[in-house]
C-alpha positions as CSV (number, residue, x, y, z in Angstrom):
1,M,9.5,-32.5,14.6
2,L,6.3,-30.7,13.7
3,S,6.8,-28.3,16.5
4,L,10.2,-27.5,15.2
5,Q,8.8,-26.8,11.8
6,N,6.2,-24.5,13.2
7,S,8.8,-22.6,15.3
8,A,11.0,-22.3,12.2
9,F,8.0,-20.9,10.1
10,S,6.9,-18.6,12.8
11,L,10.5,-17.0,13.0
12,M,10.7,-16.6,9.2
13,L,7.3,-15.0,9.3
14,F,8.4,-12.6,12.0
15,A,11.6,-11.8,10.4
16,I,9.8,-11.0,6.9
17,L,7.0,-8.9,8.5
18,S,9.1,-7.1,11.0
19,G,10.8,-5.1,8.1
20,V,7.4,-3.7,7.1
21,S,6.5,-0.2,8.5
22,C,3.9,2.4,7.7
23,E,4.8,6.1,7.7
24,D,2.8,9.3,7.3
25,L,2.4,10.0,3.6
26,T,0.0,13.1,2.9
27,P,-0.8,14.3,-0.7
28,V,-0.4,18.0,-1.2
29,K,-3.7,17.9,-3.1
30,T,-6.2,15.0,-2.8
31,E,-7.4,15.3,-6.3
32,E,-5.9,16.4,-9.6
33,F,-7.5,17.1,-12.9
34,S,-6.2,17.3,-16.3
35,Q,-7.0,17.5,-20.0
36,K,-6.4,14.5,-22.1
37,A,-2.7,13.9,-22.8
38,A,-1.5,16.7,-20.3
39,S,1.1,16.1,-17.8
40,V,0.2,16.1,-14.3
41,T,2.7,16.5,-11.1
42,L,1.6,14.7,-8.1
43,S,3.2,15.9,-4.8
44,Y,3.1,14.7,-1.4
45,R,4.7,15.0,2.2
46,Y,6.5,12.2,3.7
47,S,7.2,11.9,7.5
48,K,10.8,10.7,7.0
49,Q,13.7,10.8,4.5
50,A,12.9,8.6,1.7
51,T,15.4,5.9,0.8
52,G,16.0,3.7,-2.4
53,T,13.8,0.9,-0.7
54,D,10.8,3.2,-0.3
55,Y,7.9,2.7,-2.9
56,F,5.0,5.0,-3.3
57,F,1.9,4.0,-5.4
58,W,-0.5,6.3,-6.9
59,Y,-3.7,5.4,-8.8
60,R,-5.7,6.9,-11.7
61,Q,-9.4,6.9,-11.7
62,Y,-11.1,7.9,-14.7
63,P,-14.2,10.2,-14.6
64,R,-17.6,8.4,-15.0
65,R,-16.2,4.9,-14.3
66,T,-18.0,2.5,-12.1
67,T,-16.4,1.2,-9.1
68,R,-16.3,-2.3,-10.5
69,V,-13.4,-1.1,-13.0
70,P,-10.1,-1.5,-11.1
71,P,-8.0,1.7,-10.7
72,V,-4.6,1.9,-12.7
73,Y,-1.8,1.9,-10.1
74,L,1.1,4.1,-10.9
75,R,4.5,3.4,-9.2
76,A,6.6,6.4,-8.2
């Protein structure tokens, strides 16, 4: 019975992980600076046509902050 449970778990794990892929996402600019409260547009090149199930994450890093402060992630 344990072998059957392990097989079912392995199959489920494979099914979940097989849907994950990595595409080439390249920023147009690697850094962007702005004045406080100013708008910023982040642009990138994507290796395929984006779909409604593709999510992209950016992060904001404030100047003069130590690396111990976690970045703020922005979902696009």
